[in-house]
C-alpha positions as CSV (number, residue, x, y, z in Angstrom):
1,M,-2.3,7.3,24.3
2,Q,0.1,5.1,26.6
3,D,2.6,6.8,28.0
4,L,5.4,4.6,26.2
5,E,3.6,5.2,23.1
6,L,3.9,9.2,23.7
7,Q,7.4,8.8,24.7
8,A,8.3,7.0,21.5
9,V,6.9,9.7,19.4
10,E,9.1,12.5,21.3
11,S,12.2,10.2,21.1
12,A,11.4,9.3,17.0
13,L,11.2,13.3,16.6
14,T,13.9,14.3,18.6
15,D,16.1,12.1,16.7
16,L,15.3,13.2,13.4
17,V,15.7,16.9,14.7
18,D,19.6,15.8,15.0
19,G,19.1,13.2,11.9
20,E,18.2,16.1,9.2
21,R,21.3,17.6,10.0
22,R,23.2,14.7,9.1
23,W,21.2,13.9,6.0
24,A,22.0,17.2,4.8
25,T,25.6,16.4,4.9
26,T,25.4,13.1,3.3
27,T,26.3,13.2,-0.2
28,L,24.8,12.2,-3.3
29,E,27.0,9.3,-3.8
30,Q,26.6,8.0,0.1
31,R,22.8,8.4,-0.5
32,R,23.4,6.0,-3.6
33,D,25.4,3.6,-1.4
34,L,22.8,3.6,1.4
35,L,19.9,2.6,-1.5
36,M,22.0,-0.1,-2.8
37,R,22.8,-1.5,0.8
38,M,18.9,-1.2,1.3
39,R,18.4,-3.3,-2.0
40,D,20.7,-6.2,-0.6
41,L,18.8,-6.1,2.2
42,T,15.5,-6.6,1.0
43,G,17.1,-9.2,-1.0
44,A,18.0,-10.8,2.1
45,H,14.7,-10.4,4.1
46,A,12.3,-11.2,1.0
47,Q,11.3,-14.7,2.6
48,E,10.8,-13.1,5.9
49,W,8.9,-10.0,4.7
50,V,6.6,-12.6,2.6
51,D,6.1,-15.0,5.4
52,T,5.4,-12.0,7.5
53,A,2.3,-10.8,5.1
54,V,0.9,-14.4,4.3
55,Q,0.6,-14.8,8.0
56,I,-1.2,-11.5,8.3
57,K,-3.5,-11.9,5.6
58,G,-4.3,-15.7,6.8
59,L,-3.0,-17.4,3.1
60,D,-2.0,-20.6,2.8
61,P,1.6,-20.6,2.5
62,N,1.5,-23.3,-0.3
63,S,-1.2,-21.2,-2.3
64,P,0.1,-19.3,-5.7
65,L,-1.4,-16.4,-4.1
66,V,1.6,-15.9,-2.2
67,G,2.8,-14.4,-5.4
68,E,0.9,-11.5,-4.5
69,E,3.0,-10.7,-1.5
70,W,6.7,-11.7,-3.5
71,M,5.6,-9.0,-6.3
72,S,3.7,-6.3,-4.4
73,G,6.1,-6.3,-1.4
74,P,9.7,-6.9,-1.8
75,Y,9.9,-7.1,-5.6
76,V,8.7,-3.8,-6.1
77,M,11.0,-2.3,-3.0
78,A,13.8,-3.9,-4.6
79,A,13.3,-2.8,-8.0
80,S,12.4,0.7,-6.7
81,L,15.8,1.2,-4.8
82,G,17.8,-0.1,-7.9
83,V,16.5,2.8,-10.3
84,L,16.3,5.6,-7.4
85,A,20.1,4.3,-6.8
86,D,20.6,4.9,-10.6
87,T,18.9,8.2,-10.4
88,L,21.2,9.5,-7.5
89,D,24.2,8.5,-9.7
90,H,23.2,10.5,-12.6
91,L,22.6,13.7,-10.2
92,A,26.3,12.7,-8.8
93,Q,27.8,13.0,-12.1
94,G,26.1,16.3,-13.0
95,R,23.8,14.5,-15.5
96,S,19.8,14.4,-15.4
97,P,18.1,11.2,-14.6
98,L,16.5,11.8,-18.2
99,A,19.8,12.4,-19.9
100,D,19.2,9.0,-21.7
101,V,15.6,8.4,-21.7
102,K,13.2,8.6,-25.1
103,F,10.5,11.0,-25.3
104,H,8.0,11.6,-27.7
105,D,5.0,13.7,-28.0
106,V,1.3,12.6,-27.5
107,R,-1.3,15.2,-28.4
108,D,-0.3,18.7,-27.2
109,R,2.1,17.1,-24.6
110,V,5.6,15.7,-23.7
111,A,5.9,12.0,-22.7
112,V,8.2,10.1,-21.5
113,N,9.1,6.3,-21.7
114,V,9.5,4.7,-18.8
115,L,8.9,0.9,-19.7
116,P,10.7,-0.7,-21.0
117,T,13.9,0.9,-19.7
118,S,16.4,-2.0,-20.4
119,V,16.8,-5.5,-22.1
120,Y,15.8,-7.1,-19.0
121,D,12.3,-5.5,-18.9
122,G,11.6,-5.8,-22.6
123,L,12.4,-9.7,-22.0
124,L,10.6,-10.0,-18.7
125,L,7.5,-7.9,-19.8
126,S,7.6,-8.5,-23.4
127,G,4.3,-6.6,-25.3
128,F,4.3,-4.1,-22.0
129,S,4.9,-0.5,-22.2
130,A,4.2,2.6,-20.0
131,E,4.6,6.2,-20.3
132,V,4.3,9.3,-18.0
133,W,2.6,12.5,-19.7
134,L,3.8,15.6,-18.5
135,R,1.7,18.5,-18.2
136,R,1.1,21.0,-20.9
137,G,4.1,23.5,-21.4
138,V,6.4,21.2,-20.0
139,S,9.2,20.8,-22.6
140,R,11.9,17.9,-23.1
141,A,14.7,20.3,-21.9
142,A,12.7,21.5,-19.0
143,A,11.7,18.0,-17.8
144,K,15.5,17.2,-18.0
145,A,16.3,20.1,-16.2
146,E,14.2,19.6,-13.4
147,A,14.5,15.7,-13.0
148,G,16.1,15.2,-9.5
149,L,13.4,17.3,-7.2
150,A,14.7,18.2,-4.3
151,Q,18.3,16.2,-4.8
152,L,19.0,19.0,-7.1
153,D,20.0,20.6,-3.9
154,P,20.8,17.7,-1.4
155,S,22.2,20.0,1.4
156,R,18.7,21.9,1.6
157,T,16.7,19.9,3.2
158,A,12.7,20.3,4.2
159,G,12.5,19.3,7.9
160,I,10.4,16.4,9.1
161,G,7.6,14.4,7.6
162,V,5.3,11.8,8.6
163,V,4.3,8.8,6.5
164,L,0.9,7.2,7.4
165,G,1.1,3.8,6.3
166,A,-1.2,1.7,4.6
167,G,-2.6,-1.7,5.9
168,N,-3.0,-3.5,2.7
169,I,0.1,-3.8,0.1
170,M,2.7,-4.1,2.1
171,S,5.5,-2.0,0.1
172,I,3.5,1.4,0.2
173,A,4.8,2.5,3.5
174,P,8.2,1.8,3.0
175,L,8.0,3.1,-0.9
176,D,6.4,6.3,0.5
177,V,9.2,6.7,3.3
178,L,11.7,6.7,0.0
179,Y,9.7,9.3,-1.8
180,E,9.4,11.5,1.0
181,L,13.2,11.5,1.7
182,I,14.4,11.2,-1.5
183,A,11.8,13.4,-3.8
184,H,11.6,16.0,-0.9
185,N,14.4,15.8,1.0
186,R,12.6,15.3,4.3
187,V,13.6,13.1,6.8
188,V,10.8,10.8,7.8
189,V,9.0,9.2,11.0
190,L,6.8,6.2,9.4
191,K,3.8,5.4,11.7
192,L,3.0,2.1,10.7
193,N,-0.9,0.9,10.3
194,P,-1.7,-1.3,13.0
195,I,-2.8,-4.3,10.6
196,T,0.9,-4.0,9.4
197,D,2.8,-4.0,13.1
198,P,4.1,-7.7,12.7
199,L,6.2,-6.3,10.0
200,L,8.3,-3.8,12.0
201,P,11.1,-6.1,12.7
202,V,11.4,-6.8,8.9
203,F,11.1,-2.9,8.1
204,G,13.5,-2.4,10.7
205,K,15.8,-4.5,8.9
206,V,15.2,-3.1,5.2
207,L,15.2,0.2,6.2
208,A,18.4,0.1,8.6
209,P,21.0,2.1,6.7
210,L,18.6,5.2,6.7
211,I,17.6,4.6,10.4
212,E,21.5,4.5,11.4
213,V,21.9,7.6,9.4
214,G,19.2,9.0,11.4
215,A,17.1,10.0,8.5
216,V,14.1,7.5,9.4
217,R,12.3,6.2,12.4
218,I,9.6,3.7,12.7
219,V,6.8,3.9,15.2
220,T,3.4,2.0,16.4
221,G,0.5,3.0,17.3
222,G,-3.5,3.6,16.8
223,A,-4.7,6.9,15.6
224,E,-4.1,8.7,19.1
225,V,-0.4,8.2,18.0
226,G,-1.0,9.6,14.2
227,G,-3.0,12.7,15.6
228,A,-0.2,13.3,18.1
229,L,2.5,13.0,15.0
230,V,0.8,15.1,12.5
231,Q,-0.1,17.8,14.8
232,H,3.4,18.0,16.6
233,D,5.4,21.5,16.2
234,L,8.7,19.8,15.1
235,V,6.6,18.0,12.0
236,N,6.3,19.8,8.5
237,H,4.5,18.0,6.2
238,V,2.3,14.8,6.2
239,H,1.6,11.9,3.8
240,M,-0.8,9.2,4.3
241,T,-2.5,6.4,2.1
242,G,-5.8,5.5,2.8
243,S,-9.2,6.3,2.4
244,A,-11.0,9.9,1.6
245,R,-12.8,9.8,4.7
246,T,-9.7,9.1,6.7
247,H,-8.0,12.1,5.2
248,D,-11.1,14.5,6.2
249,A,-11.1,13.2,9.9
250,I,-7.3,14.5,10.1
251,V,-7.2,17.3,8.0
252,W,-10.8,18.5,9.4
253,G,-12.2,16.3,12.2
254,V,-15.1,14.6,12.4
255,G,-18.7,15.4,12.6
256,D,-20.2,19.0,13.4
257,E,-16.4,19.9,13.6
258,A,-15.8,19.2,10.4
259,V,-18.7,20.4,8.7
260,E,-18.1,24.1,10.4
261,R,-14.3,23.7,9.6
262,K,-15.3,23.2,5.9
263,R,-17.5,25.9,5.7
264,A,-15.2,28.1,7.4
265,S,-12.0,27.0,5.3
266,D,-10.4,26.3,8.5
267,P,-8.5,23.3,8.6
268,K,-7.6,21.4,11.9
269,L,-4.3,20.3,10.3
270,T,-2.9,23.5,8.8
271,K,0.4,21.7,7.4
272,P,1.3,20.4,4.1
273,V,-0.7,17.2,3.2
274,T,0.1,14.8,0.2
275,S,-2.2,11.5,-0.3
276,E,-3.3,8.7,-1.9
277,L,-6.8,7.6,-1.4
278,G,-7.8,5.1,-3.9
279,G,-11.7,6.0,-5.3
280,V,-13.8,3.7,-7.2
281,S,-12.0,2.5,-10.3
282,P,-13.9,1.4,-13.8
283,T,-12.8,-1.0,-16.2
284,I,-14.2,0.3,-19.7
285,V,-15.0,-2.9,-22.2
286,I,-14.3,-1.4,-25.7
287,P,-17.1,-3.4,-27.9
288,G,-15.5,-6.2,-30.7
289,R,-15.3,-9.5,-31.9
290,W,-13.6,-11.7,-29.2
291,S,-12.9,-15.4,-29.8
292,N,-13.8,-18.0,-26.9
293,A,-10.1,-17.9,-25.6
294,D,-10.1,-14.1,-25.7
295,L,-13.8,-13.8,-23.7
296,K,-12.1,-16.2,-20.9
297,F,-9.0,-14.5,-20.8
298,Q,-10.5,-11.1,-20.5
299,A,-12.8,-12.1,-17.8
300,Q,-9.8,-13.5,-15.9
301,H,-8.1,-10.2,-16.1
302,V,-11.2,-8.2,-14.9
303,A,-11.5,-10.6,-12.1
304,T,-7.9,-10.0,-10.9
305,Q,-8.4,-6.4,-11.3
306,R,-11.2,-6.8,-8.6
307,L,-9.8,-9.6,-6.4
308,H,-6.4,-9.3,-6.2
309,N,-5.2,-9.2,-2.6
310,G,-9.1,-10.2,-2.2
311,G,-10.2,-6.7,-3.3
312,Y,-8.3,-4.7,-0.4
313,N,-6.4,-2.6,-3.4
314,C,-6.8,1.1,-3.7
315,V,-7.2,0.9,-7.5
316,A,-9.2,-2.5,-7.4
317,S,-11.7,-2.4,-10.4
318,Q,-15.2,-1.7,-8.5
319,A,-17.5,-1.9,-11.9
320,L,-17.3,-2.7,-15.7
321,I,-18.6,0.0,-18.2
322,I,-19.9,-1.8,-21.1
323,S,-22.0,-1.6,-24.1
324,S,-25.5,-2.9,-23.9
325,D,-25.6,-3.3,-27.7
326,R,-22.6,-5.5,-28.0
327,D,-23.8,-8.6,-29.2
328,Q,-21.3,-10.8,-26.8
329,K,-22.4,-8.8,-23.7
330,D,-24.2,-11.7,-22.3
331,R,-21.4,-14.3,-22.9
332,F,-18.7,-12.3,-21.6
333,L,-20.5,-11.3,-18.5
334,A,-21.0,-14.9,-17.8
335,E,-17.4,-15.8,-18.1
336,V,-16.8,-12.9,-15.5
337,R,-19.6,-14.5,-13.3
338,N,-17.2,-17.5,-13.6
339,A,-14.1,-16.1,-13.4
340,I,-15.1,-14.3,-9.8
341,A,-16.5,-17.3,-8.9
342,A,-13.8,-19.6,-9.6
343,A,-10.8,-17.4,-8.1
344,P,-9.4,-18.8,-5.0
345,E,-10.7,-18.4,-1.8
346,R,-8.9,-16.4,0.9
347,A,-9.6,-14.9,4.3
348,A,-11.4,-11.5,4.4
349,Y,-8.5,-10.2,6.8
350,Y,-9.1,-6.4,6.2
351,P,-11.2,-5.0,9.0
352,G,-14.8,-4.3,8.1
353,S,-14.9,-6.2,4.7
354,D,-17.7,-8.5,6.0
355,D,-19.6,-5.0,7.0
356,R,-18.9,-3.6,3.9
357,V,-20.0,-6.6,2.0
358,A,-23.4,-6.4,4.0
359,S,-23.6,-2.8,3.4
360,A,-23.8,-3.6,-0.3
361,L,-26.2,-6.3,0.0
362,E,-28.3,-3.7,1.6
363,S,-28.3,-1.3,-1.0
364,Y,-28.5,-4.2,-3.9
365,P,-30.6,-7.0,-2.5
366,N,-30.6,-8.5,-5.6
367,A,-26.8,-9.0,-6.3
368,E,-25.6,-12.3,-7.1
369,R,-23.7,-14.0,-4.5
370,L,-20.7,-15.6,-6.0
371,G,-17.4,-17.8,-4.7
372,P,-16.9,-19.6,-1.8
373,G,-19.8,-18.9,0.6
374,G,-21.0,-16.4,-1.4
375,G,-18.9,-13.7,-0.5
376,R,-18.3,-12.1,-3.4
377,L,-21.1,-10.0,-5.0
378,L,-22.0,-9.2,-8.7
379,V,-24.3,-6.0,-9.1
380,D,-26.0,-6.1,-12.6
381,D,-27.7,-3.2,-14.4
382,V,-26.0,-0.4,-12.0
383,R,-27.4,3.0,-13.5
384,P,-24.5,5.3,-14.8
385,D,-25.5,7.8,-11.6
386,A,-23.4,9.2,-8.8
387,T,-26.0,8.5,-6.5
388,E,-25.4,4.8,-6.7
389,P,-23.6,3.6,-3.7
390,I,-20.9,1.3,-5.7
391,L,-20.0,4.1,-7.9
392,S,-19.8,6.9,-4.9
393,G,-17.5,5.2,-2.6
394,E,-15.2,2.4,-2.4
395,Y,-16.2,-0.8,-0.9
396,F,-12.5,-2.1,-0.5
397,S,-14.0,-5.6,-0.7
398,P,-15.1,-8.0,-3.0
399,V,-18.1,-6.1,-4.7
400,Y,-18.3,-5.5,-8.4
401,G,-20.8,-3.6,-10.5
402,V,-22.0,-3.6,-13.9
403,V,-23.0,-0.3,-15.6
404,E,-24.4,-0.7,-19.4
405,I,-24.4,2.2,-22.0
406,P,-26.6,1.8,-25.0
407,C,-24.3,2.7,-28.0
408,T,-21.2,1.3,-29.7
409,G,-17.8,2.8,-31.6
410,A,-17.0,6.2,-31.0
411,A,-20.4,7.2,-29.1
412,F,-19.5,4.4,-26.7
413,T,-16.0,5.6,-26.1
414,G,-17.5,9.3,-25.5
415,A,-20.0,8.1,-23.2
416,A,-17.4,5.6,-21.4
417,A,-15.1,8.7,-20.7
418,R,-18.0,10.9,-19.6
419,T,-19.5,8.4,-17.1
420,A,-16.0,7.4,-15.8
421,N,-15.1,11.1,-15.2
422,E,-18.4,12.3,-14.0
423,V,-20.2,9.6,-12.4
424,F,-17.5,7.3,-10.8
425,A,-15.6,8.6,-7.4
426,G,-12.0,9.7,-7.7
427,T,-9.5,9.5,-10.2
428,L,-6.6,7.2,-9.1
429,G,-6.6,4.6,-11.9
430,V,-9.1,3.0,-14.9
431,N,-8.5,0.0,-17.1
432,I,-9.5,-0.2,-21.0
433,I,-9.8,-3.6,-22.5
434,A,-10.0,-3.4,-26.5
435,A,-8.8,-5.9,-29.0
436,P,-6.2,-4.4,-31.4
437,A,-8.8,-4.4,-34.2
438,S,-11.2,-2.3,-32.2
439,V,-8.4,0.4,-31.6
440,K,-7.7,0.4,-35.1
441,E,-11.0,1.1,-36.2
442,L,-11.5,3.8,-33.8
443,G,-8.5,5.7,-34.6
444,A,-8.6,9.0,-33.3
445,A,-12.1,8.1,-30.9
446,F,-9.7,6.0,-28.9
447,D,-6.8,8.5,-28.6
448,D,-9.9,10.6,-27.4
449,L,-10.8,8.4,-25.1
450,V,-7.6,8.0,-23.6
451,E,-6.8,11.7,-23.1
452,D,-10.0,12.7,-21.9
453,L,-9.9,10.3,-19.1
454,H,-8.7,12.4,-16.1
455,Y,-6.8,9.5,-13.7
456,G,-3.9,9.4,-12.3
457,T,-2.9,6.0,-14.1
458,I,-4.4,4.6,-17.5
459,A,-3.8,0.8,-18.3
460,I,-4.7,-0.4,-22.0
461,N,-5.3,-4.1,-21.9
462,A,-3.2,-4.3,-18.4
463,W,-4.1,-3.7,-15.0
464,T,-3.5,-0.2,-13.3
465,G,-1.6,-2.2,-10.8
466,V,1.3,-2.6,-13.5
467,G,1.8,1.2,-12.9
468,Y,2.3,0.8,-9.4
469,L,4.7,-2.1,-9.9
470,T,7.0,0.1,-12.1
471,P,9.4,2.0,-10.3
472,T,9.8,4.8,-12.9
473,A,6.3,5.3,-13.5
474,S,4.3,7.9,-11.2
475,W,1.5,6.9,-9.0
476,G,-1.3,8.9,-7.7
477,A,-4.6,10.9,-8.6
478,Y,-5.1,13.1,-11.8
479,P,-3.7,16.4,-10.6
480,G,-6.0,19.1,-9.4
481,H,-7.9,17.9,-6.2
482,T,-7.5,20.0,-2.8
483,I,-7.8,19.3,0.6
484,D,-11.6,20.3,0.5
485,D,-12.5,18.2,-2.3
486,V,-9.3,15.3,-1.8
487,Q,-11.1,12.5,-4.0
488,S,-8.4,10.5,-4.7
489,G,-5.2,12.4,-3.4
490,I,-3.0,15.0,-3.9
491,G,0.3,14.7,-5.4
492,V,2.5,11.5,-6.6
493,V,4.8,9.0,-5.5
494,H,7.3,6.2,-6.5
495,N,8.7,8.1,-10.0
496,A,11.8,6.9,-9.5
497,W,13.5,9.3,-12.0
498,L,12.3,12.2,-9.8
499,M,10.6,14.0,-12.8
500,D,8.2,17.3,-12.2
501,G,5.3,18.4,-13.7
502,I,3.5,15.4,-13.9
503,E,0.2,14.6,-15.4
504,R,-0.7,11.0,-15.5
505,T,0.7,7.2,-16.3
506,V,-0.3,5.5,-19.3
507,V,0.4,2.0,-19.1
508,R,-0.3,-0.9,-22.2
509,G,-0.4,-4.3,-22.3
510,P,-1.2,-7.4,-24.7
511,F,-4.6,-8.3,-25.6
512,R,-3.7,-11.5,-25.5
513,P,-1.0,-13.9,-23.8
514,A,1.6,-15.7,-25.6
515,P,1.5,-17.7,-28.0
516,R,-1.7,-16.6,-28.9
517,S,-0.7,-13.0,-29.0
518,V,2.0,-14.1,-31.4
519,I,-0.6,-16.1,-33.8
520,R,-2.6,-13.1,-34.3
521,G,-0.2,-10.7,-34.8
522,E,1.0,-9.0,-31.3
523,L,4.5,-8.6,-30.7
524,A,4.3,-9.8,-27.4
525,L,5.6,-13.0,-26.0
526,S,4.3,-12.7,-22.4
527,P,2.2,-15.7,-21.1
528,K,-0.4,-15.1,-18.4
529,P,0.6,-12.5,-16.0
530,P,1.9,-13.3,-12.6
531,W,-0.5,-11.2,-10.9
532,F,-3.2,-13.0,-12.2
533,V,-5.5,-14.6,-9.6
534,N,-5.5,-17.6,-11.2
535,N,-1.9,-18.2,-12.3
536,K,-0.7,-21.3,-10.8
537,T,2.8,-20.4,-10.6
538,A,2.6,-17.1,-9.3
539,A,4.5,-17.8,-6.0
540,T,7.6,-19.3,-7.6
541,T,7.4,-16.9,-10.4
542,G,7.2,-14.1,-8.0
543,K,10.1,-15.1,-5.8
544,R,12.2,-15.7,-9.0
545,L,11.5,-11.8,-9.9
546,T,12.1,-10.7,-6.2
547,E,15.7,-12.5,-6.4
548,F,16.5,-10.8,-9.9
549,A,15.4,-7.2,-9.0
550,A,17.5,-7.5,-5.7
551,D,20.4,-8.9,-7.6
552,P,19.9,-8.5,-11.7
553,R,21.8,-11.2,-13.6
554,A,21.1,-12.6,-16.7
555,S,21.8,-16.1,-15.1
556,R,18.4,-15.9,-13.3
557,L,16.5,-15.2,-16.5
558,P,15.5,-19.0,-17.5
559,G,14.6,-20.0,-14.0
560,I,12.1,-16.8,-14.3
561,F,11.1,-18.0,-17.8
562,A,10.1,-21.5,-17.0
563,S,8.2,-20.8,-14.0
564,A,6.1,-17.9,-15.8
565,L,5.4,-20.2,-18.6
566,R,3.8,-22.9,-16.3
567,G,1.5,-20.3,-15.1
């Protein structure tokens, strides 16, 4: 490690010792104002943020794919800041952040409705909804009383936390900083992933209010800088986004050392660690009778779940679970092939992507090579077995598998849940695609499927990424993992109402886009979602959504609708 990098680490941590004292005396009203200033700054520097992300990822600045950078960057940051500021405002007034929200019972749990939360949500995301399921035994009264987490006593700070930033989605690092600071009341040093180092100037501007008050510092560097930070005596907690392999290297070491330490239950890093580590996300397709338009649209949906951001998403779908007995199986898979092949070309910017594709080809030499240059792989006839490479590890590249189960109806939903839970590695997210008629026909069996899936986010006729984009939803693995079996991680982030006792988030969307949704009886007016990889106006829609999130005004809505309808 360079001397300058070491000096930067020491300087950042020394600053935060003093900053923690100032943060402890910063009132809830002052903290709210800091967040609102940051929302303004996010809007002011959003174009610079997106331009830098486009450069990092090698995107054509004129491509609709730029919309991904708007929505998964400054849009979700601005939206989250607004909700967090409102949460602090409630607490400053002595009110629970959940005082005005709707609850309902789901089986033997309490669920909190987290989308839509306003008239604007209902208009912009017509037909989409989300709920956070609380753990068994958490009552409505307890949920309201405990919402606010560490901000219920803002003067009681929790030391210094390190955030090891992600390198794929450009809002992950600053959102993780916000959660450490607000949910846990820890001042934060953020170490950027080297891929995102070009965003340092932008993040410095957006986080400036927190930097000025001494609550946040940002450093850059490689693994040695990260190692020095997490092992430093002044650091109380570590949060990371990445892979389970990286987590274990930090916590247990590597090679023989890691083996011995795990055997002895003697971690190298003894500080508390929370994490979001991805996994192998399934998409379960419920058998049903679909129209040609349905087959094509849902194939595009599947392609988006795999290829959004080039496949470099911790919650990218990595394999379909389908019924081999469905009479439309071959037609649907043909549409999936077409959609994957036709998705826009983009650079393989994430380090090691080509090597991981090559590794998949070694494991599956008969995989179909699709898309420009044949760089996207589709693997048929994957056995529902945990030893399958495509089910046991995250490829983090455009590799996709198909698992077939020989049954239909309730037998299929039960087998699909067991396969997802017992065969697929990780518990971050799972998608379900089901026509409304199939959901109705299955009845309780469909509800059993949703309950039985042990995943942090379940998306029904939506992509789990919608949960990431919803500030009031939780984001993280299904609870219960430990550092010696970490899978998709420990703890949650986002959760802008600062709820405690979270089990999972469940997202629902329309099976069909408007106007077909309305014609077929769905109460949804949303056209093709702007996060679809083949949405023609995603860049314009994403930019306009970001402008709205940074400065919500009704006058902005017509422009958003006009762009979205052309997508």
